[in-house]
C-alpha positions in Angstrom: -12.6 20.0 18.7 -14.4 17.1 17.8 -11.8 15.1 19.6 -12.3 17.1 22.9 -16.1 17.1 23.0 -16.3 13.3 22.2 -13.7 13.0 25.1 -16.1 15.0 27.6 -19.0 12.5 26.6 -17.2 10.0 27.3 -16.1 10.6 30.8 -19.6 12.1 31.4 -20.8 8.5 30.8 -17.9 6.7 32.6 -18.9 9.1 35.6 -22.4 7.9 35.4 -22.2 4.5 35.4 -19.5 5.0 38.4 -21.8 7.1 40.4 -24.4 4.1 39.6 -22.1 1.6 41.0 -21.4 3.2 44.3 -25.0 3.9 44.6 -26.0 0.7 44.8 -22.5 -0.7 46.5 -22.7 1.6 49.3 -26.6 0.2 49.5 -25.5 -3.3 49.5 -23.3 -2.5 52.2 -25.8 -0.7 54.7 -27.7 -3.8 54.0 -24.8 -5.9 55.5 -23.8 -3.1 57.9 -27.0 -3.6 59.4 -26.7 -7.0 59.6 -22.9 -7.9 60.8 -20.9 -7.0 62.6 -18.7 -3.2 62.7 -16.7 -2.7 60.0 -13.2 -3.9 59.4 -10.5 -0.8 59.7 -9.3 -1.7 56.0 -12.8 -1.8 54.4 -13.9 1.6 55.7 -10.3 2.9 54.4 -11.2 1.4 50.9 -14.5 3.0 51.5 -13.0 6.3 51.9 -10.7 6.3 48.8 -13.9 5.1 46.4 -15.6 8.2 47.8 -12.3 10.4 47.5 -12.3 9.4 43.9 -15.5 10.1 43.1 -15.5 13.7 44.6 -11.9 14.3 42.4 -13.6 12.9 38.9 -16.4 15.8 39.6 -14.2 18.2 40.5 -12.5 17.2 36.9 -15.1 17.1 34.9 -16.5 20.6 35.9 -12.7 21.5 34.9 -13.2 20.0 31.6 -16.6 22.0 31.2 -15.2 25.2 32.0 -12.5 24.6 29.5 -14.9 23.6 26.9 -17.2 26.9 27.5 -13.5 28.8 27.4 -12.9 26.7 24.1 -16.4 27.7 22.8 -15.7 31.3 23.3 -12.0 31.4 21.8 -13.4 28.9 19.0 -15.9 32.3 17.9 -14.1 34.8 18.7 -10.9 33.0 16.2 -14.3 32.4 13.6 -15.3 36.4 14.0 -11.3 37.1 14.0 -11.0 34.7 10.8 -14.0 36.0 9.0 -12.3 39.3 9.9 -9.1 38.2 8.5 -11.1 36.9 4.7 -13.3 40.3 4.0 -9.7 42.6 4.8 -7.7 39.7 2.8 -10.4 40.2 -0.1 -9.9 43.8 0.0 -6.3 43.3 -0.1 -6.8 41.8 -2.9 -9.0 44.0 -4.6 -6.5 46.7 -3.5 -3.6 44.3 -5.1 -5.4 44.0 -8.6 -6.1 47.5 -8.6 -2.2 48.0 -7.8 -1.5 45.8 -10.6 -3.3 47.2 -12.6 -2.1 50.6 -12.0 1.1 49.3 -11.9 1.0 48.0 -15.4 -0.6 51.5 -16.8 2.1 53.5 -15.1 4.5 51.0 -16.9 3.0 51.3 -20.3 3.1 55.0 -19.3 7.1 55.1 -18.2 7.8 53.1 -21.4 6.0 56.1 -23.3 7.8 58.6 -21.4 11.1 56.8 -22.3 10.5 56.6 -25.9 10.0 60.3 -25.9 12.7 60.5 -23.4 14.6 59.1 -26.2 14.0 61.3 -28.9 14.1 64.3 -26.5 17.7 63.4 -25.4 18.3 63.4 -29.3 16.7 66.8 -30.1 18.6 67.7 -26.9 22.3 66.8 -28.8 21.3 68.1 -32.0 20.0 71.4 -30.5 23.5 71.4 -28.7 25.3 70.6 -31.7 23.4 73.1 -33.1 23.9 75.4 -29.9 27.4 74.9 -30.4 27.9 76.1 -33.6 26.4 78.8 -33.2 27.9 80.0 -30.3 31.2 79.5 -32.8 29.6 81.8 -35.4 28.6 83.8 -32.7 32.2 84.0 -31.3 33.2 84.8 -35.1 30.4 87.7 -35.3 31.9 89.0 -32.0 35.5 89.2 -33.6 34.4 90.2 -37.0 32.5 93.2 -35.2 35.2 94.0 -32.6 37.5 94.3 -35.9 35.2 96.1 -37.9 33.8 98.9 -34.8 37.7 99.0 -34.2 38.3 99.9 -38.3 35.1 102.1 -37.8 37.0 104.2 -34.8 40.2 104.4 -36.6 38.6 105.6 -39.9 35.9 107.9 -37.9 39.2 109.3 -36.0 41.1 109.7 -39.7 38.0 111.5 -41.3 37.8 113.7 -37.5 41.3 114.6 -38.6 41.0 115.7 -42.4 37.5 117.3 -41.4 39.5 119.5 -39.3 42.7 119.6 -41.6 40.0 120.6 -44.2 38.1 123.6 -42.4 41.8 124.7 -41.5 43.1 124.3 -44.9 42.5 126.9 -47.0 40.4 126.7 -49.7 41.4 128.9 -52.8 39.5 128.8 -56.4 38.9 131.5 -58.8 37.5 132.6 -62.4 37.2 135.5 -64.4 36.7 136.6 -68.0 38.5 139.1 -69.5 36.4 142.3 -70.3 32.6 142.5 -72.6 34.1 145.8 -74.6 35.5 143.5 -77.5 39.0 143.8 -78.5 42.0 145.1 -76.3 45.1 146.1 -78.3 47.1 146.0 -80.3 49.6 148.1 -78.1 53.0 149.9 -78.1 53.7 148.7 -75.0 53.4 145.6 -72.6 49.8 145.8 -70.4 48.6 143.7 -67.9 45.8 142.2 -68.4 43.0 142.6 -65.6 40.2 140.0 -66.0 37.3 142.4 -64.8 34.5 139.9 -64.6 34.7 137.5 -61.8 32.8 134.5 -61.3 34.6 132.4 -58.5 36.9 134.1 -56.3 37.1 131.4 -53.4 39.4 133.0 -50.7 39.5 136.2 -52.4 43.3 135.4 -53.6 43.1 137.0 -57.0 42.3 140.4 -57.4 40.3 141.7 -60.6 41.5 145.8 -59.9 45.1 144.4 -60.2 45.0 141.5 -62.6 47.2 139.8 -60.1 46.9 136.6 -58.6 48.6 136.3 -54.5 49.4 132.6 -53.1 47.6 132.7 -49.5 49.5 130.0 -48.5 52.6 127.9 -49.4 51.3 124.9 -51.7 51.0 123.5 -55.2 48.5 125.4 -57.9 47.1 124.2 -61.1 46.5 127.8 -63.3 44.3 127.9 -66.7 43.9 131.0 -68.9 42.3 130.9 -72.6 43.0 134.1 -75.1 40.6 134.9 -78.6 41.0 137.2 -81.5 39.5 137.6 -85.0 39.9 139.5 -88.1 43.3 139.0 -89.2 44.4 139.9 -85.5 47.5 138.4 -83.3 47.2 137.3 -80.1 49.4 136.3 -77.7 49.6 135.9 -73.6 52.5 136.1 -71.5 52.7 134.8 -67.7 54.8 136.4 -65.0 55.7 135.1 -61.6 56.7 137.8 -59.2 57.4 140.1 -62.2 59.5 137.2 -63.9 58.1 136.3 -67.1 57.7 132.0 -66.9 55.7 131.7 -70.5 55.5 133.2 -73.4 52.1 132.1 -75.6 50.8 133.3 -79.2 48.6 132.4 -81.9 48.7 134.2 -85.6 45.6 134.0 -87.2 44.5 134.7 -91.4 41.8 136.8 -92.4 38.5 135.5 -91.3 40.1 133.2 -89.0 39.6 133.6 -85.4 42.9 132.6 -83.5 42.5 131.1 -80.1 45.2 129.9 -77.8 44.5 128.3 -74.1 47.4 127.0 -71.5 47.5 126.0 -68.2 50.7 125.9 -65.5 51.5 123.0 -62.1 53.3 125.9 -59.7 55.1 125.8 -56.8 54.3 129.0 -54.8 54.9 130.1 -51.3 52.9 132.6 -49.9 52.8 136.2 -51.2 54.4 134.9 -54.6 52.3 136.7 -57.6 51.0 136.0 -61.1 49.7 138.0 -63.4 49.1 137.8 -67.3 50.6 140.5 -69.8 49.7 141.2 -73.5 52.6 141.5 -74.9 53.1 144.8 -77.7 52.5 144.3 -80.8 49.6 141.9 -80.0 45.3 141.8 -79.5 42.7 139.6 -77.2 39.6 140.0 -78.1 36.5 139.3 -75.1 32.9 139.2 -75.2 30.1 138.2 -73.5 30.9 134.6 -74.3 33.9 135.0 -72.2 36.5 133.8 -74.9 39.4 134.8 -72.9 39.6 133.8 -68.9 42.0 133.1 -66.1 41.2 130.8 -63.2 43.1 129.3 -60.8 42.8 126.8 -57.4 45.4 125.1 -54.8 45.5 121.5 -55.0 47.3 120.8 -51.8 49.5 123.0 -48.8 53.0 122.0 -48.6 
């Protein structure tokens, strides 16, 4: 810019000198022309050329002046733009510093998060391993539970079946004492013992009026009896099944020494079979409120 201004000043100086020369030259020429003859055609041509050249220089100077003005305006615009760019640059640099600071902060946070993520990954792996173990244990427990439930269903089914069978199964049990009258016998003939003091008679299979026990169903039965005597008496009890003697028991007592006998039987009986006890002739039996002599029995199981 300084170079351009210097050139313009130089041209202006030259133009000023040329103008003065031309003015002086023209004055002298006019004076000569006034004292001499008319001008030569060649001189007139040179004079015209000189005038034309002077006009061209002034035209160029005006153009250069306009150019300088435009350049000044352009320079001012460039300076303003440069100032704006400087301001924007400063703002950008500030923002860049803030961004770098934020980036550093984010990098630190990212490092912390990466560490936490690694820790969480480790914990997740451990949790997944524990979860896998728990799933296996749960599967085993489910299998065992299913097996237990199946066994429970089978057990319940069996219990229900047994309850049904037990409900349908006849219940037979009896217990009876002989008498409160004291001693019976001896007699000259065999007599059927009627145990009249009935304490238990489930199923009503024992008849105290006849002394007979009648099997209600086919099965295995357990039967027990006792006999007692004293004051030198002799006790005996025979067991009959359907009027056939199947057992003979007796006890001989001495003076003032009581005699006592007891026995039991396990018999397979068909429905309708009868069991009764007989006091043979010549023997006696004693009973009282103490129930020394008794007869009892029960169904063990059906067949």
